[in-house]
Steps between C-alpha positions, in 0.01 A plus 500: 500500500758424766377387840648661810505295818598657830505281810528600864501269797479633851432388853230701668543568871118507520463139385559246777548190283823627342357473148629707211279687260581440133422833334570564134400715204452323170350642178361803684323288763587452867513159670456550874398232753425256214250743340538703182421873509468716189461865404154639573417238763321607819704431814534579869840619618605459862823497692680567824524876446211530253133492600286276279360676194331395174647582163569392143834382364612788280834361377732203552873545442802282578568690825162627618121481483302824478154493660251782444298593809133610484613865539712455181835505685748235391675280756828323417570152639845357438518131406747450786239631748255236377766226520592593859136523610517870586205569267237256370249503216160333520252458218162669528182492298493766231 
């Protein structure tokens, strides 16, 4: 099985320290803010234009993460949005 690695680095205007967020997808898992996220994991999604909501990671692709909301709608988050800090993922207890 061939491993696909996609890396994005971005400066977030929200972060004051000028740090970059190393965000990548590897073997169907997402590395974001030094934490691994996988399909089926319970998360909180929040962002500048998105109110905080709970959900489950439905799918992880090279370009986007799909999160399923409690009302069964799916929400797409592009990897570049995570890298720039426009949207963030936080773990939650399942």
